[in-house]
mmCIF file of the N, C-alpha and C atoms, coordinates in Angstrom:
data_MODEL
# 
_entry.id   MODEL 
# 
loop_
_atom_site.group_PDB 
_atom_site.id 
_atom_site.type_symbol 
_atom_site.label_atom_id 
_atom_site.label_alt_id 
_atom_site.label_comp_id 
_atom_site.label_asym_id 
_atom_site.label_entity_id 
_atom_site.label_seq_id 
_atom_site.pdbx_PDB_ins_code 
_atom_site.Cartn_x 
_atom_site.Cartn_y 
_atom_site.Cartn_z 
_atom_site.occupancy 
_atom_site.B_iso_or_equiv 
_atom_site.pdbx_formal_charge 
_atom_site.auth_seq_id 
_atom_site.auth_comp_id 
_atom_site.auth_asym_id 
_atom_site.auth_atom_id 
_atom_site.pdbx_PDB_model_num 
ATOM 1   N N  . UNK A 1 1  ? 10.951 11.989  3.985  1.00 0.00 ? 1  UNK A N  1 
ATOM 2   C CA . UNK A 1 1  ? 11.731 10.949  4.594  1.00 0.00 ? 1  UNK A CA 1 
ATOM 3   C C  . UNK A 1 1  ? 12.415 11.433  5.867  1.00 0.00 ? 1  UNK A C  1 
ATOM 4   N N  . UNK A 1 2  ? 12.855 12.657  5.914  1.00 0.00 ? 2  UNK A N  1 
ATOM 5   C CA . UNK A 1 2  ? 13.664 13.126  7.035  1.00 0.00 ? 2  UNK A CA 1 
ATOM 6   C C  . UNK A 1 2  ? 12.871 13.414  8.297  1.00 0.00 ? 2  UNK A C  1 
ATOM 7   N N  . UNK A 1 3  ? 11.552 13.370  8.245  1.00 0.00 ? 3  UNK A N  1 
ATOM 8   C CA . UNK A 1 3  ? 10.756 13.639  9.437  1.00 0.00 ? 3  UNK A CA 1 
ATOM 9   C C  . UNK A 1 3  ? 10.143 12.361  9.996  1.00 0.00 ? 3  UNK A C  1 
ATOM 10  N N  . UNK A 1 4  ? 10.795 11.237  9.831  1.00 0.00 ? 4  UNK A N  1 
ATOM 11  C CA . UNK A 1 4  ? 10.271 9.944   10.286 1.00 0.00 ? 4  UNK A CA 1 
ATOM 12  C C  . UNK A 1 4  ? 10.565 9.676   11.755 1.00 0.00 ? 4  UNK A C  1 
ATOM 13  N N  . UNK A 1 5  ? 11.538 10.350  12.347 1.00 0.00 ? 5  UNK A N  1 
ATOM 14  C CA . UNK A 1 5  ? 11.911 10.110  13.735 1.00 0.00 ? 5  UNK A CA 1 
ATOM 15  C C  . UNK A 1 5  ? 11.226 11.156  14.614 1.00 0.00 ? 5  UNK A C  1 
ATOM 16  N N  . UNK A 1 6  ? 10.550 10.678  15.659 1.00 0.00 ? 6  UNK A N  1 
ATOM 17  C CA . UNK A 1 6  ? 9.828  11.581  16.553 1.00 0.00 ? 6  UNK A CA 1 
ATOM 18  C C  . UNK A 1 6  ? 10.787 12.569  17.219 1.00 0.00 ? 6  UNK A C  1 
ATOM 19  N N  . UNK A 1 7  ? 10.392 13.826  17.264 1.00 0.00 ? 7  UNK A N  1 
ATOM 20  C CA . UNK A 1 7  ? 11.194 14.854  17.919 1.00 0.00 ? 7  UNK A CA 1 
ATOM 21  C C  . UNK A 1 7  ? 12.244 15.487  17.033 1.00 0.00 ? 7  UNK A C  1 
ATOM 22  N N  . UNK A 1 8  ? 12.419 14.967  15.821 1.00 0.00 ? 8  UNK A N  1 
ATOM 23  C CA . UNK A 1 8  ? 13.444 15.501  14.928 1.00 0.00 ? 8  UNK A CA 1 
ATOM 24  C C  . UNK A 1 8  ? 12.774 16.160  13.728 1.00 0.00 ? 8  UNK A C  1 
ATOM 25  N N  . UNK A 1 9  ? 13.166 17.394  13.467 1.00 0.00 ? 9  UNK A N  1 
ATOM 26  C CA . UNK A 1 9  ? 12.582 18.136  12.354 1.00 0.00 ? 9  UNK A CA 1 
ATOM 27  C C  . UNK A 1 9  ? 13.678 18.817  11.551 1.00 0.00 ? 9  UNK A C  1 
ATOM 28  N N  . UNK A 1 10 ? 13.405 18.951  10.267 1.00 0.00 ? 10 UNK A N  1 
ATOM 29  C CA . UNK A 1 10 ? 14.277 19.688  9.374  1.00 0.00 ? 10 UNK A CA 1 
ATOM 30  C C  . UNK A 1 10 ? 13.392 20.718  8.691  1.00 0.00 ? 10 UNK A C  1 
ATOM 31  N N  . UNK A 1 11 ? 13.724 21.991  8.834  1.00 0.00 ? 11 UNK A N  1 
ATOM 32  C CA . UNK A 1 11 ? 12.891 23.050  8.276  1.00 0.00 ? 11 UNK A CA 1 
ATOM 33  C C  . UNK A 1 11 ? 13.669 23.832  7.223  1.00 0.00 ? 11 UNK A C  1 
ATOM 34  N N  . UNK A 1 12 ? 13.055 23.967  6.054  1.00 0.00 ? 12 UNK A N  1 
ATOM 35  C CA . UNK A 1 12 ? 13.631 24.761  4.971  1.00 0.00 ? 12 UNK A CA 1 
ATOM 36  C C  . UNK A 1 12 ? 13.028 26.158  5.023  1.00 0.00 ? 12 UNK A C  1 
ATOM 37  N N  . UNK A 1 13 ? 13.850 27.171  4.789  1.00 0.00 ? 13 UNK A N  1 
ATOM 38  C CA . UNK A 1 13 ? 13.344 28.534  4.726  1.00 0.00 ? 13 UNK A CA 1 
ATOM 39  C C  . UNK A 1 13 ? 14.287 29.387  3.892  1.00 0.00 ? 13 UNK A C  1 
ATOM 40  N N  . UNK A 1 14 ? 13.806 30.557  3.528  1.00 0.00 ? 14 UNK A N  1 
ATOM 41  C CA . UNK A 1 14 ? 14.624 31.503  2.773  1.00 0.00 ? 14 UNK A CA 1 
ATOM 42  C C  . UNK A 1 14 ? 14.838 32.740  3.622  1.00 0.00 ? 14 UNK A C  1 
ATOM 43  N N  . UNK A 1 15 ? 16.067 33.197  3.670  1.00 0.00 ? 15 UNK A N  1 
ATOM 44  C CA . UNK A 1 15 ? 16.372 34.433  4.372  1.00 0.00 ? 15 UNK A CA 1 
ATOM 45  C C  . UNK A 1 15 ? 17.265 35.264  3.464  1.00 0.00 ? 15 UNK A C  1 
ATOM 46  N N  . UNK A 1 16 ? 16.846 36.456  3.209  1.00 0.00 ? 16 UNK A N  1 
ATOM 47  C CA . UNK A 1 16 ? 17.595 37.367  2.338  1.00 0.00 ? 16 UNK A CA 1 
ATOM 48  C C  . UNK A 1 16 ? 17.874 36.749  0.974  1.00 0.00 ? 16 UNK A C  1 
ATOM 49  N N  . UNK A 1 17 ? 16.896 35.969  0.472  1.00 0.00 ? 17 UNK A N  1 
ATOM 50  C CA . UNK A 1 17 ? 17.020 35.362  -0.845 1.00 0.00 ? 17 UNK A CA 1 
ATOM 51  C C  . UNK A 1 17 ? 17.912 34.134  -0.882 1.00 0.00 ? 17 UNK A C  1 
ATOM 52  N N  . UNK A 1 18 ? 18.377 33.670  0.278  1.00 0.00 ? 18 UNK A N  1 
ATOM 53  C CA . UNK A 1 18 ? 19.261 32.511  0.332  1.00 0.00 ? 18 UNK A CA 1 
ATOM 54  C C  . UNK A 1 18 ? 18.522 31.365  1.008  1.00 0.00 ? 18 UNK A C  1 
ATOM 55  N N  . UNK A 1 19 ? 18.577 30.204  0.376  1.00 0.00 ? 19 UNK A N  1 
ATOM 56  C CA . UNK A 1 19 ? 17.931 29.015  0.924  1.00 0.00 ? 19 UNK A CA 1 
ATOM 57  C C  . UNK A 1 19 ? 18.722 28.508  2.127  1.00 0.00 ? 19 UNK A C  1 
ATOM 58  N N  . UNK A 1 20 ? 18.030 28.281  3.233  1.00 0.00 ? 20 UNK A N  1 
ATOM 59  C CA . UNK A 1 20 ? 18.669 27.785  4.453  1.00 0.00 ? 20 UNK A CA 1 
ATOM 60  C C  . UNK A 1 20 ? 17.896 26.582  4.967  1.00 0.00 ? 20 UNK A C  1 
ATOM 61  N N  . UNK A 1 21 ? 18.557 25.773  5.771  1.00 0.00 ? 21 UNK A N  1 
ATOM 62  C CA . UNK A 1 21 ? 17.930 24.619  6.414  1.00 0.00 ? 21 UNK A CA 1 
ATOM 63  C C  . UNK A 1 21 ? 18.268 24.683  7.897  1.00 0.00 ? 21 UNK A C  1 
ATOM 64  N N  . UNK A 1 22 ? 17.249 24.499  8.739  1.00 0.00 ? 22 UNK A N  1 
ATOM 65  C CA . UNK A 1 22 ? 17.460 24.466  10.181 1.00 0.00 ? 22 UNK A CA 1 
ATOM 66  C C  . UNK A 1 22 ? 17.135 23.057  10.669 1.00 0.00 ? 22 UNK A C  1 
ATOM 67  N N  . UNK A 1 23 ? 17.948 22.543  11.558 1.00 0.00 ? 23 UNK A N  1 
ATOM 68  C CA . UNK A 1 23 ? 17.773 21.202  12.098 1.00 0.00 ? 23 UNK A CA 1 
ATOM 69  C C  . UNK A 1 23 ? 17.403 21.311  13.569 1.00 0.00 ? 23 UNK A C  1 
ATOM 70  N N  . UNK A 1 24 ? 16.330 20.619  13.963 1.00 0.00 ? 24 UNK A N  1 
ATOM 71  C CA . UNK A 1 24 ? 15.806 20.710  15.316 1.00 0.00 ? 24 UNK A CA 1 
ATOM 72  C C  . UNK A 1 24 ? 15.664 19.313  15.921 1.00 0.00 ? 24 UNK A C  1 
ATOM 73  N N  . UNK A 1 25 ? 16.065 19.169  17.176 1.00 0.00 ? 25 UNK A N  1 
ATOM 74  C CA . UNK A 1 25 ? 15.835 17.944  17.940 1.00 0.00 ? 25 UNK A CA 1 
ATOM 75  C C  . UNK A 1 25 ? 15.155 18.363  19.237 1.00 0.00 ? 25 UNK A C  1 
ATOM 76  N N  . UNK A 1 26 ? 13.947 17.873  19.437 1.00 0.00 ? 26 UNK A N  1 
ATOM 77  C CA . UNK A 1 26 ? 13.164 18.178  20.640 1.00 0.00 ? 26 UNK A CA 1 
ATOM 78  C C  . UNK A 1 26 ? 13.094 19.681  20.910 1.00 0.00 ? 26 UNK A C  1 
ATOM 79  N N  . UNK A 1 27 ? 12.881 20.457  19.863 1.00 0.00 ? 27 UNK A N  1 
ATOM 80  C CA . UNK A 1 27 ? 12.705 21.898  19.998 1.00 0.00 ? 27 UNK A CA 1 
ATOM 81  C C  . UNK A 1 27 ? 13.988 22.688  20.131 1.00 0.00 ? 27 UNK A C  1 
ATOM 82  N N  . UNK A 1 28 ? 15.137 22.059  20.048 1.00 0.00 ? 28 UNK A N  1 
ATOM 83  C CA . UNK A 1 28 ? 16.417 22.741  20.155 1.00 0.00 ? 28 UNK A CA 1 
ATOM 84  C C  . UNK A 1 28 ? 17.136 22.681  18.815 1.00 0.00 ? 28 UNK A C  1 
ATOM 85  N N  . UNK A 1 29 ? 17.592 23.824  18.335 1.00 0.00 ? 29 UNK A N  1 
ATOM 86  C CA . UNK A 1 29 ? 18.303 23.848  17.057 1.00 0.00 ? 29 UNK A CA 1 
ATOM 87  C C  . UNK A 1 29 ? 19.703 23.273  17.242 1.00 0.00 ? 29 UNK A C  1 
ATOM 88  N N  . UNK A 1 30 ? 20.090 22.376  16.334 1.00 0.00 ? 30 UNK A N  1 
ATOM 89  C CA . UNK A 1 30 ? 21.404 21.723  16.393 1.00 0.00 ? 30 UNK A CA 1 
ATOM 90  C C  . UNK A 1 30 ? 22.066 21.807  15.022 1.00 0.00 ? 30 UNK A C  1 
ATOM 91  N N  . UNK A 1 31 ? 23.332 21.455  14.978 1.00 0.00 ? 31 UNK A N  1 
ATOM 92  C CA . UNK A 1 31 ? 24.052 21.483  13.702 1.00 0.00 ? 31 UNK A CA 1 
ATOM 93  C C  . UNK A 1 31 ? 23.596 20.323  12.823 1.00 0.00 ? 31 UNK A C  1 
ATOM 94  N N  . UNK A 1 32 ? 23.891 20.433  11.554 1.00 0.00 ? 32 UNK A N  1 
ATOM 95  C CA . UNK A 1 32 ? 23.503 19.394  10.595 1.00 0.00 ? 32 UNK A CA 1 
ATOM 96  C C  . UNK A 1 32 ? 24.183 18.064  10.927 1.00 0.00 ? 32 UNK A C  1 
ATOM 97  N N  . UNK A 1 33 ? 25.448 18.098  11.300 1.00 0.00 ? 33 UNK A N  1 
ATOM 98  C CA . UNK A 1 33 ? 26.182 16.876  11.607 1.00 0.00 ? 33 UNK A CA 1 
ATOM 99  C C  . UNK A 1 33 ? 25.596 16.128  12.793 1.00 0.00 ? 33 UNK A C  1 
ATOM 100 N N  . UNK A 1 34 ? 25.306 16.854  13.861 1.00 0.00 ? 34 UNK A N  1 
ATOM 101 C CA . UNK A 1 34 ? 24.702 16.233  15.049 1.00 0.00 ? 34 UNK A CA 1 
ATOM 102 C C  . UNK A 1 34 ? 23.350 15.650  14.695 1.00 0.00 ? 34 UNK A C  1 
ATOM 103 N N  . UNK A 1 35 ? 22.547 16.416  13.957 1.00 0.00 ? 35 UNK A N  1 
ATOM 104 C CA . UNK A 1 35 ? 21.202 15.974  13.588 1.00 0.00 ? 35 UNK A CA 1 
ATOM 105 C C  . UNK A 1 35 ? 21.265 14.694  12.768 1.00 0.00 ? 35 UNK A C  1 
ATOM 106 N N  . UNK A 1 36 ? 22.150 14.641  11.784 1.00 0.00 ? 36 UNK A N  1 
ATOM 107 C CA . UNK A 1 36 ? 22.239 13.460  10.917 1.00 0.00 ? 36 UNK A CA 1 
ATOM 108 C C  . UNK A 1 36 ? 22.768 12.243  11.672 1.00 0.00 ? 36 UNK A C  1 
ATOM 109 N N  . UNK A 1 37 ? 23.747 12.433  12.563 1.00 0.00 ? 37 UNK A N  1 
ATOM 110 C CA . UNK A 1 37 ? 24.252 11.296  13.346 1.00 0.00 ? 37 UNK A CA 1 
ATOM 111 C C  . UNK A 1 37 ? 23.158 10.720  14.237 1.00 0.00 ? 37 UNK A C  1 
ATOM 112 N N  . UNK A 1 38 ? 22.400 11.574  14.891 1.00 0.00 ? 38 UNK A N  1 
ATOM 113 C CA . UNK A 1 38 ? 21.327 11.087  15.762 1.00 0.00 ? 38 UNK A CA 1 
ATOM 114 C C  . UNK A 1 38 ? 20.194 10.468  14.950 1.00 0.00 ? 38 UNK A C  1 
ATOM 115 N N  . UNK A 1 39 ? 19.913 11.017  13.776 1.00 0.00 ? 39 UNK A N  1 
ATOM 116 C CA . UNK A 1 39 ? 18.881 10.458  12.912 1.00 0.00 ? 39 UNK A CA 1 
ATOM 117 C C  . UNK A 1 39 ? 19.270 9.049   12.469 1.00 0.00 ? 39 UNK A C  1 
ATOM 118 N N  . UNK A 1 40 ? 20.521 8.884   12.042 1.00 0.00 ? 40 UNK A N  1 
ATOM 119 C CA . UNK A 1 40 ? 20.992 7.567   11.602 1.00 0.00 ? 40 UNK A CA 1 
ATOM 120 C C  . UNK A 1 40 ? 20.962 6.585   12.771 1.00 0.00 ? 40 UNK A C  1 
ATOM 121 N N  . UNK A 1 41 ? 21.373 7.017   13.944 1.00 0.00 ? 41 UNK A N  1 
ATOM 122 C CA . UNK A 1 41 ? 21.357 6.135   15.118 1.00 0.00 ? 41 UNK A CA 1 
ATOM 123 C C  . UNK A 1 41 ? 19.931 5.691   15.443 1.00 0.00 ? 41 UNK A C  1 
ATOM 124 N N  . UNK A 1 42 ? 18.968 6.599   15.345 1.00 0.00 ? 42 UNK A N  1 
ATOM 125 C CA . UNK A 1 42 ? 17.565 6.265   15.628 1.00 0.00 ? 42 UNK A CA 1 
ATOM 126 C C  . UNK A 1 42 ? 17.023 5.282   14.593 1.00 0.00 ? 42 UNK A C  1 
ATOM 127 N N  . UNK A 1 43 ? 17.339 5.496   13.331 1.00 0.00 ? 43 UNK A N  1 
ATOM 128 C CA . UNK A 1 43 ? 16.878 4.600   12.270 1.00 0.00 ? 43 UNK A CA 1 
ATOM 129 C C  . UNK A 1 43 ? 17.526 3.218   12.424 1.00 0.00 ? 43 UNK A C  1 
ATOM 130 N N  . UNK A 1 44 ? 18.819 3.176   12.756 1.00 0.00 ? 44 UNK A N  1 
ATOM 131 C CA . UNK A 1 44 ? 19.496 1.890   12.942 1.00 0.00 ? 44 UNK A CA 1 
ATOM 132 C C  . UNK A 1 44 ? 18.909 1.129   14.128 1.00 0.00 ? 44 UNK A C  1 
ATOM 133 N N  . UNK A 1 45 ? 18.582 1.824   15.215 1.00 0.00 ? 45 UNK A N  1 
ATOM 134 C CA . UNK A 1 45 ? 17.975 1.171   16.379 1.00 0.00 ? 45 UNK A CA 1 
ATOM 135 C C  . UNK A 1 45 ? 16.612 0.591   16.014 1.00 0.00 ? 45 UNK A C  1 
ATOM 136 N N  . UNK A 1 46 ? 15.826 1.345   15.261 1.00 0.00 ? 46 UNK A N  1 
ATOM 137 C CA . UNK A 1 46 ? 14.528 0.858   14.817 1.00 0.00 ? 46 UNK A CA 1 
ATOM 138 C C  . UNK A 1 46 ? 14.692 -0.357  13.901 1.00 0.00 ? 46 UNK A C  1 
ATOM 139 N N  . UNK A 1 47 ? 15.678 -0.311  13.009 1.00 0.00 ? 47 UNK A N  1 
ATOM 140 C CA . UNK A 1 47 ? 15.951 -1.410  12.096 1.00 0.00 ? 47 UNK A CA 1 
ATOM 141 C C  . UNK A 1 47 ? 16.339 -2.670  12.876 1.00 0.00 ? 47 UNK A C  1 
ATOM 142 N N  . UNK A 1 48 ? 17.167 -2.520  13.890 1.00 0.00 ? 48 UNK A N  1 
ATOM 143 C CA . UNK A 1 48 ? 17.581 -3.660  14.712 1.00 0.00 ? 48 UNK A CA 1 
ATOM 144 C C  . UNK A 1 48 ? 16.375 -4.275  15.419 1.00 0.00 ? 48 UNK A C  1 
ATOM 145 N N  . UNK A 1 49 ? 15.489 -3.447  15.936 1.00 0.00 ? 49 UNK A N  1 
ATOM 146 C CA . UNK A 1 49 ? 14.279 -3.936  16.589 1.00 0.00 ? 49 UNK A CA 1 
ATOM 147 C C  . UNK A 1 49 ? 13.404 -4.719  15.615 1.00 0.00 ? 49 UNK A C  1 
ATOM 148 N N  . UNK A 1 50 ? 13.271 -4.218  14.402 1.00 0.00 ? 50 UNK A N  1 
ATOM 149 C CA . UNK A 1 50 ? 12.480 -4.913  13.390 1.00 0.00 ? 50 UNK A CA 1 
ATOM 150 C C  . UNK A 1 50 ? 13.113 -6.250  13.002 1.00 0.00 ? 50 UNK A C  1 
ATOM 151 N N  . UNK A 1 51 ? 14.446 -6.303  12.947 1.00 0.00 ? 51 UNK A N  1 
ATOM 152 C CA . UNK A 1 51 ? 15.131 -7.560  12.646 1.00 0.00 ? 51 UNK A CA 1 
ATOM 153 C C  . UNK A 1 51 ? 14.873 -8.591  13.748 1.00 0.00 ? 51 UNK A C  1 
ATOM 154 N N  . UNK A 1 52 ? 14.874 -8.141  15.003 1.00 0.00 ? 52 UNK A N  1 
ATOM 155 C CA . UNK A 1 52 ? 14.596 -9.054  16.113 1.00 0.00 ? 52 UNK A CA 1 
ATOM 156 C C  . UNK A 1 52 ? 13.175 -9.607  16.034 1.00 0.00 ? 52 UNK A C  1 
ATOM 157 N N  . UNK A 1 53 ? 12.220 -8.740  15.695 1.00 0.00 ? 53 UNK A N  1 
ATOM 158 C CA . UNK A 1 53 ? 10.829 -9.189  15.553 1.00 0.00 ? 53 UNK A CA 1 
ATOM 159 C C  . UNK A 1 53 ? 10.694 -10.186 14.402 1.00 0.00 ? 53 UNK A C  1 
ATOM 160 N N  . UNK A 1 54 ? 11.383 -9.918  13.307 1.00 0.00 ? 54 UNK A N  1 
ATOM 161 C CA . UNK A 1 54 ? 11.340 -10.813 12.164 1.00 0.00 ? 54 UNK A CA 1 
ATOM 162 C C  . UNK A 1 54 ? 11.953 -12.171 12.510 1.00 0.00 ? 54 UNK A C  1 
ATOM 163 N N  . UNK A 1 55 ? 13.033 -12.163 13.276 1.00 0.00 ? 55 UNK A N  1 
ATOM 164 C CA . UNK A 1 55 ? 13.651 -13.423 13.696 1.00 0.00 ? 55 UNK A CA 1 
ATOM 165 C C  . UNK A 1 55 ? 12.686 -14.236 14.566 1.00 0.00 ? 55 UNK A C  1 
ATOM 166 N N  . UNK A 1 56 ? 11.931 -13.575 15.428 1.00 0.00 ? 56 UNK A N  1 
ATOM 167 C CA . UNK A 1 56 ? 10.962 -14.268 16.262 1.00 0.00 ? 56 UNK A CA 1 
ATOM 168 C C  . UNK A 1 56 ? 9.855  -14.891 15.397 1.00 0.00 ? 56 UNK A C  1 
ATOM 169 N N  . UNK A 1 57 ? 9.443  -14.205 14.372 1.00 0.00 ? 57 UNK A N  1 
ATOM 170 C CA . UNK A 1 57 ? 8.408  -14.739 13.467 1.00 0.00 ? 57 UNK A CA 1 
ATOM 171 C C  . UNK A 1 57 ? 8.938  -15.978 12.756 1.00 0.00 ? 57 UNK A C  1 
ATOM 172 N N  . UNK A 1 58 ? 10.182 -15.930 12.278 1.00 0.00 ? 58 UNK A N  1 
ATOM 173 C CA . UNK A 1 58 ? 10.755 -17.086 11.583 1.00 0.00 ? 58 UNK A CA 1 
ATOM 174 C C  . UNK A 1 58 ? 10.932 -18.271 12.523 1.00 0.00 ? 58 UNK A C  1 
ATOM 175 N N  . UNK A 1 59 ? 11.205 -18.005 13.798 1.00 0.00 ? 59 UNK A N  1 
ATOM 176 C CA . UNK A 1 59 ? 11.321 -19.100 14.765 1.00 0.00 ? 59 UNK A CA 1 
ATOM 177 C C  . UNK A 1 59 ? 9.986  -19.816 14.934 1.00 0.00 ? 59 UNK A C  1 
ATOM 178 N N  . UNK A 1 60 ? 8.888  -19.079 14.851 1.00 0.00 ? 60 UNK A N  1 
ATOM 179 C CA . UNK A 1 60 ? 7.562  -19.666 14.999 1.00 0.00 ? 60 UNK A CA 1 
ATOM 180 C C  . UNK A 1 60 ? 7.165  -20.491 13.779 1.00 0.00 ? 60 UNK A C  1 
ATOM 181 N N  . UNK A 1 61 ? 7.702  -20.136 12.638 1.00 0.00 ? 61 UNK A N  1 
ATOM 182 C CA . UNK A 1 61 ? 7.357  -20.844 11.395 1.00 0.00 ? 61 UNK A CA 1 
ATOM 183 C C  . UNK A 1 61 ? 8.146  -22.093 11.358 1.00 0.00 ? 61 UNK A C  1 
# 
């Protein structure tokens, strides 16, 4: 689910026996908070676009 937005990646890895997660946006490592805020903003923008398309379909019906 977390790799649905283009340019955004979440990578799991182990270092020294400890599970770690790295967050990347367009090839740049960022903090978890920044990554999640931008991910939510991208998903909300996509959702809004889909709602507009759906409204246009209902207008035609």
